[in-house]
C-alpha positions as CSV (number, residue, x, y, z in Angstrom):
1,M,14.7,-23.5,0.8
2,R,16.2,-22.1,-2.4
3,N,14.3,-18.8,-2.0
4,K,15.5,-18.5,1.6
5,A,19.1,-19.2,0.7
6,I,18.9,-16.5,-2.0
7,Y,17.4,-14.1,0.5
8,L,20.1,-14.7,3.0
9,L,22.8,-14.1,0.4
10,L,21.2,-10.9,-0.8
11,S,20.7,-9.7,2.8
12,M,24.4,-10.4,3.7
13,A,25.6,-8.6,0.6
14,L,23.3,-5.7,1.3
15,L,24.2,-5.3,5.0
16,S,27.9,-5.7,4.3
17,S,27.8,-3.0,1.6
18,C,25.8,-0.6,3.7
19,K,27.2,-1.6,7.1
20,D,25.4,0.4,9.8
21,K,23.5,2.7,7.4
22,L,20.4,0.5,7.6
23,A,18.4,-0.8,10.5
24,P,19.6,-4.3,11.7
25,V,17.4,-7.3,11.3
26,A,16.5,-8.9,14.6
27,P,17.9,-12.4,15.3
28,N,14.3,-13.7,15.8
29,A,12.8,-11.9,12.8
30,L,10.2,-13.6,10.7
31,Q,11.7,-14.8,7.4
32,P,9.9,-14.5,4.0
33,L,8.9,-17.6,2.3
34,V,9.5,-15.9,-1.1
35,V,11.8,-13.1,-2.2
36,T,11.0,-11.5,-5.6
37,E,13.4,-11.0,-8.4
38,Q,15.1,-7.6,-8.3
39,T,14.1,-4.4,-10.1
40,V,16.5,-1.9,-11.5
41,F,16.2,0.9,-9.1
42,D,14.4,0.9,-5.7
43,T,11.1,-0.9,-4.9
44,D,8.5,1.0,-2.9
45,D,4.9,-0.1,-2.7
46,P,3.0,-3.4,-3.5
47,A,-0.5,-4.2,-4.3
48,I,-2.2,-7.6,-4.7
49,W,-4.3,-8.5,-7.7
50,I,-6.5,-11.6,-7.0
51,N,-7.2,-13.6,-10.1
52,K,-10.9,-14.6,-9.3
53,K,-10.9,-17.4,-11.8
54,D,-7.7,-19.0,-10.6
55,P,-6.1,-17.6,-7.4
56,T,-2.9,-19.3,-8.1
57,Q,-2.5,-17.0,-11.1
58,S,-2.8,-13.9,-9.0
59,L,-0.1,-11.1,-9.2
60,I,1.8,-8.9,-6.9
61,I,2.0,-5.4,-8.5
62,G,4.9,-3.3,-7.3
63,T,6.5,0.0,-8.1
64,D,10.2,0.7,-8.9
65,K,10.3,4.3,-7.8
66,E,13.2,6.1,-9.4
67,K,13.1,8.2,-12.7
68,G,13.0,5.6,-15.4
69,G,11.4,3.0,-13.1
70,G,8.1,1.6,-13.5
71,L,5.4,-0.9,-12.5
72,Y,6.3,-4.6,-12.2
73,A,4.0,-7.7,-12.0
74,Y,5.3,-10.7,-10.1
75,D,3.7,-14.2,-9.8
76,V,3.2,-15.9,-6.4
77,Q,6.7,-17.5,-6.8
78,G,8.2,-14.0,-6.9
79,K,9.2,-14.0,-10.6
80,I,8.7,-10.9,-12.8
81,V,6.1,-11.7,-15.5
82,A,5.4,-8.3,-16.8
83,K,6.6,-4.6,-16.5
84,Y,5.9,-1.1,-17.7
85,V,9.0,1.2,-17.3
86,D,10.5,4.5,-18.2
87,M,8.0,6.4,-15.9
88,A,8.7,9.7,-14.1
89,R,9.2,8.3,-10.6
90,P,6.2,6.0,-10.0
91,N,5.5,5.8,-6.2
92,N,2.5,4.0,-4.8
93,V,-0.1,1.6,-6.3
94,D,-3.5,0.3,-5.5
95,I,-6.0,-2.0,-7.3
96,T,-9.7,-2.0,-8.0
97,Y,-12.0,-4.6,-9.7
98,D,-14.9,-4.4,-12.1
99,F,-14.2,-0.9,-13.4
100,P,-16.5,0.1,-16.4
101,Y,-14.3,1.0,-19.4
102,Q,-15.3,1.2,-23.1
103,N,-18.2,-1.4,-22.8
104,E,-16.1,-3.7,-20.7
105,I,-15.8,-4.5,-17.0
106,I,-12.0,-4.7,-16.2
107,D,-9.7,-4.7,-13.2
108,V,-7.1,-1.8,-13.0
109,A,-4.0,-0.7,-11.0
110,V,-3.8,2.9,-10.3
111,V,-0.3,4.4,-9.7
112,T,1.0,7.8,-8.7
113,E,3.6,9.2,-11.0
114,R,5.3,11.8,-8.8
115,K,7.4,13.9,-11.3
116,A,4.6,13.8,-13.9
117,H,2.2,15.3,-11.3
118,A,-0.3,12.7,-12.4
119,I,-1.9,9.3,-11.6
120,R,-1.7,6.5,-14.1
121,I,-4.2,3.7,-14.7
122,F,-3.2,0.3,-16.0
123,R,-5.4,-2.6,-17.2
124,L,-4.8,-5.8,-15.4
125,P,-3.2,-8.4,-15.7
126,E,-1.5,-7.0,-18.9
127,L,-0.2,-3.7,-17.3
128,T,-1.6,-1.8,-20.4
129,P,-2.0,2.0,-19.7
130,I,-5.5,3.2,-20.5
131,D,-5.2,6.7,-19.3
132,G,-4.0,8.6,-22.3
133,G,-0.6,9.3,-20.8
134,G,-1.7,10.3,-17.2
135,L,-4.4,12.2,-15.3
136,K,-3.1,15.4,-13.6
137,V,-3.6,15.9,-9.9
138,F,-3.2,18.8,-7.5
139,E,-3.4,21.2,-10.3
140,G,-2.8,24.8,-9.5
141,E,-0.4,24.2,-6.6
142,T,2.8,26.3,-6.8
143,I,4.7,25.3,-3.6
144,E,7.4,22.7,-4.0
145,G,6.1,19.2,-3.4
146,Y,2.4,20.2,-3.2
147,N,1.7,18.9,-6.7
148,E,3.8,15.7,-6.4
149,P,1.6,12.7,-5.7
150,M,2.9,9.8,-3.6
151,G,0.5,7.7,-1.8
152,I,-2.8,6.3,-3.1
153,A,-5.7,4.3,-2.0
154,L,-8.9,3.4,-3.9
155,Y,-12.4,3.3,-2.6
156,E,-15.9,2.6,-4.0
157,S,-19.3,3.8,-2.9
158,G,-22.7,2.8,-4.0
159,T,-23.7,-0.1,-6.2
160,G,-24.6,-1.0,-9.7
161,E,-25.0,2.1,-12.1
162,N,-24.7,4.3,-9.0
163,K,-21.2,3.0,-8.1
164,V,-18.5,5.7,-7.8
165,F,-14.8,4.9,-8.0
166,Y,-12.6,7.1,-5.9
167,A,-8.8,7.7,-5.7
168,I,-7.5,9.1,-2.4
169,V,-4.1,10.7,-3.1
170,G,-1.4,11.9,-0.8
171,R,1.6,14.1,-1.8
172,K,5.3,14.9,-1.1
173,N,4.4,18.1,0.9
174,G,1.2,19.9,1.8
175,P,-0.6,22.2,4.2
176,A,-1.5,21.4,7.8
177,Q,-5.1,20.7,6.7
178,D,-6.4,19.3,3.4
179,Y,-3.3,17.4,2.7
180,L,-5.1,14.6,0.8
181,A,-7.2,15.0,-2.3
182,Q,-10.0,12.6,-3.2
183,Y,-10.9,12.2,-6.9
184,A,-13.8,10.5,-8.6
185,Y,-12.6,8.7,-11.7
186,Q,-14.8,7.3,-14.5
187,T,-14.9,6.6,-18.2
188,N,-16.7,9.4,-20.0
189,A,-19.0,9.3,-23.1
190,S,-16.0,9.4,-25.4
191,G,-14.4,6.4,-23.8
192,Q,-11.6,8.3,-22.0
193,I,-11.0,8.2,-18.2
194,E,-11.4,11.5,-16.4
195,L,-10.9,12.8,-12.9
196,Q,-13.1,15.0,-10.8
197,L,-11.8,16.5,-7.5
198,V,-14.4,15.8,-4.9
199,R,-12.7,17.0,-1.7
200,K,-9.5,17.8,0.1
201,F,-9.1,16.7,3.7
202,G,-6.7,15.3,6.2
203,A,-4.5,16.8,8.9
204,Y,-0.7,16.8,8.7
205,S,1.8,17.3,11.5
206,G,4.5,19.0,9.3
207,K,7.1,16.6,10.7
208,K,8.0,14.6,7.6
209,E,5.5,13.6,4.9
210,I,2.4,11.6,4.2
211,E,2.8,8.6,1.8
212,A,1.2,5.3,2.9
213,L,-2.6,5.1,2.7
214,A,-5.0,2.2,3.0
215,V,-8.8,1.9,2.6
216,D,-10.9,-0.4,4.6
217,Q,-13.6,-0.9,1.9
218,E,-16.1,-2.9,4.1
219,L,-16.0,-0.5,7.1
220,G,-15.6,2.6,5.0
221,Y,-12.4,4.1,6.5
222,V,-9.1,5.5,5.2
223,Y,-6.0,5.3,7.2
224,Y,-2.7,7.1,6.5
225,S,0.7,7.4,8.0
226,D,1.7,10.9,9.2
227,E,5.3,9.9,9.3
228,T,7.1,10.1,12.7
229,A,3.8,11.5,14.1
230,G,1.2,8.6,14.0
231,V,-1.7,7.0,12.0
232,R,-4.7,9.0,11.2
233,K,-8.2,7.8,10.4
234,Y,-11.1,9.3,8.4
235,Y,-14.3,8.3,6.6
236,A,-13.5,7.2,3.0
237,D,-16.9,8.2,1.8
238,P,-16.9,12.1,1.3
239,V,-20.6,12.4,2.1
240,K,-19.8,11.4,5.7
241,G,-17.6,14.4,6.2
242,S,-13.9,15.1,7.0
243,E,-13.8,14.7,10.7
244,E,-10.7,13.0,12.0
245,L,-11.9,9.8,13.7
246,A,-8.6,8.6,15.3
247,F,-4.9,9.5,15.6
248,F,-3.1,6.5,17.0
249,A,0.3,4.8,17.1
250,Q,1.8,8.1,18.1
251,S,4.5,6.6,20.4
252,D,4.7,3.0,19.0
253,A,7.2,3.4,16.1
254,K,10.9,4.0,16.4
255,R,10.7,6.8,13.9
256,D,8.7,6.6,10.6
257,H,5.3,5.1,10.5
258,E,5.2,3.8,6.8
259,G,3.2,1.2,4.9
260,I,-0.3,0.4,6.1
261,A,-2.6,-2.5,5.1
262,I,-5.7,-4.4,6.4
263,Y,-5.9,-8.0,7.2
264,K,-9.6,-9.1,7.0
265,K,-10.5,-12.0,9.1
266,D,-14.1,-11.4,8.0
267,A,-16.2,-8.4,6.9
268,T,-15.6,-6.5,10.1
269,T,-12.7,-7.9,12.1
270,G,-9.0,-8.3,11.6
271,Y,-5.9,-6.1,11.9
272,V,-4.5,-2.8,10.8
273,V,-0.8,-3.5,10.1
274,V,1.8,-0.7,9.9
275,S,5.4,-0.8,8.9
276,N,7.8,0.4,11.7
277,Q,10.5,1.3,9.2
278,Q,13.6,2.0,11.2
279,D,12.9,-1.0,13.5
280,N,12.3,-3.6,10.8
281,S,9.1,-4.7,12.4
282,I,5.3,-4.4,11.9
283,L,2.9,-2.9,14.3
284,I,-0.4,-4.8,14.7
285,Y,-3.7,-3.0,15.8
286,P,-7.3,-4.3,15.9
287,R,-9.2,-3.4,12.8
288,E,-12.5,-3.2,14.7
289,G,-11.1,-1.2,17.5
290,E,-12.0,-1.8,21.2
291,P,-15.4,-3.0,22.4
292,N,-17.9,-0.2,21.8
293,Q,-15.0,2.1,20.7
294,P,-14.4,1.3,17.0
295,H,-11.9,4.2,16.7
296,Q,-9.7,3.1,19.6
297,H,-6.8,1.2,18.1
298,Q,-4.5,0.0,20.8
299,L,-1.2,-1.7,19.9
300,I,-1.5,-5.6,20.2
301,T,2.1,-6.4,19.4
302,T,5.3,-5.6,17.5
303,I,6.6,-8.4,15.2
304,P,10.2,-8.2,13.9
305,V,10.6,-9.1,10.2
306,A,13.5,-9.6,7.8
307,A,12.4,-6.8,5.4
308,V,14.9,-4.0,5.7
309,E,13.4,-0.5,6.2
310,C,10.1,-1.3,4.6
311,D,8.2,1.5,2.8
312,G,5.1,-0.1,1.5
313,L,3.2,-3.3,2.3
314,E,0.0,-5.1,1.4
315,I,-2.0,-8.1,2.7
316,T,-4.5,-10.6,1.6
317,S,-6.4,-13.4,3.5
318,N,-7.1,-15.1,0.2
319,V,-5.2,-18.3,-0.3
320,L,-3.1,-17.8,-3.4
321,D,-0.7,-20.7,-2.8
322,P,-0.6,-23.7,-0.4
323,K,2.5,-22.1,1.3
324,F,0.2,-19.3,2.5
325,P,-2.8,-21.1,4.0
326,Q,-4.1,-17.9,5.8
327,G,-3.0,-15.4,3.2
328,M,0.2,-13.4,2.7
329,L,1.8,-10.2,3.7
330,V,3.9,-8.6,1.0
331,M,6.6,-6.1,2.1
332,M,9.0,-3.9,0.2
333,S,12.6,-4.4,1.4
334,N,15.9,-2.7,0.6
335,G,17.7,-4.6,-2.1
336,K,15.2,-3.9,-4.9
337,V,12.9,-6.7,-3.9
338,F,9.6,-7.6,-2.2
339,H,9.1,-10.2,0.5
340,Y,6.1,-12.6,0.8
341,Y,5.4,-13.6,4.4
342,D,3.1,-16.4,5.6
343,W,0.2,-14.8,7.5
344,A,-0.2,-18.0,9.6
345,A,3.2,-17.3,11.2
346,I,2.2,-13.7,11.9
347,Q,-1.1,-14.9,13.4
348,E,0.8,-17.2,15.7
349,K,2.7,-14.2,17.0
350,I,-0.5,-12.2,17.5
351,D,-2.2,-15.1,19.3
352,Q,0.9,-15.4,21.6
353,A,0.8,-11.7,22.4
354,K,-2.9,-11.8,23.3
355,Q,-2.4,-14.6,25.7
356,H,0.2,-12.5,27.8
């Protein structure tokens, strides 16, 4: 109740100061069970680190995206427990587990640092940088925005000693084709992390920009929001080629298609969730597609939420706290915060939509 009261006070202050500049929250919008403490500048994108030994000690990792901002770690109650700041406009973040680094196996958060033209790699849960100051991406680009990384999603292929770790990176601006870059990252013989460009791929409408990306590790796909145009789907494994598999949600959003995340009911089923930014809602699609048509993603329902003009979101079906018995949805919201939603409440809305 206390968190809800704080949220309502923040929302009222925010909306009264911004008046009609921001999209209104629907009267029937789902309310978050937790609202995080505020950052300094402007929250943008969250990721969820699962503590495998004790899920209650898991962390929400989120970016504060202005110049001088940084990376924040929140506990499941929404309190800031660690941060790394004074970065050159950090944008999006993703997480991978069991990464080989200097004779250890560690978990890492990988972050785009837009104005440094680099990605950053942080050891978890400490938020200690291990990248030597940053790893340059989109090198050699001379057109404005072409070398400014924004979105990021991580993917792994292979197993054991043959496992390859990939970072798929979007940018502020780019060409009509090959907008995304996919890099393999590894620890070299000297103990330093290095990048290798593997491919460039991905169509771009030219309408706005591409920021939000999400990888479905089990099914092997990467999704990204071509803002105001729709959601595009490709193979995440470069050996499978760069054919566009789907271009959906083209008429479902009010304007910007933004954050994307996957809710996994099991290894192959669940939902693709997209932030409908100017509508303050989320768009729900079947992860597995339609029967015998895995790349047909038809809108199941639109669910209004209290998050204001959400940029980034992330989901887990892991139970991190009894308040979230079927997992949680984390959404960025205006007001320098992130919201934690109970997936059970979202699933109820989805079930109701399927019955009609």
